[in-house]
C-alpha positions, 0 to 999 in steps of 0.5 A: 859142645858139652855146655850146650849138650847138658844145657839141652838135657836140663831144658827137657827136664825142666819142661817135663818136670812141668808137664804131665803126660796127659798135657803132653797127650792133649797138646798132640792130639790137639795139633793132629786135629787141628792139621787134619781140619786145615788140610780138608779145608784146602779141598773145600770151595770157599762156598763150601766153608762157609756152609759148613760149620766146624768144630774146634778141637774142645768141642770134638773132644766133648762130642767124642767124649759123649759117644764113648760114654753112650756106647758103656 
């Protein structure tokens, strides 16, 4: 058991060393956006989905950045 625990801890440190906080945060935000988008799609009929274009996360992020810069 101690070997498995130390391997999990070592793996965690390797992941932390390979990823920056910003990359992790962006991944979490993207996952949240995609999850919410999928949940919203469930409530729409197929005809509504076909007529309503959807943004992927990168388009959403760019538009959000533009809106925030306009407010300044």
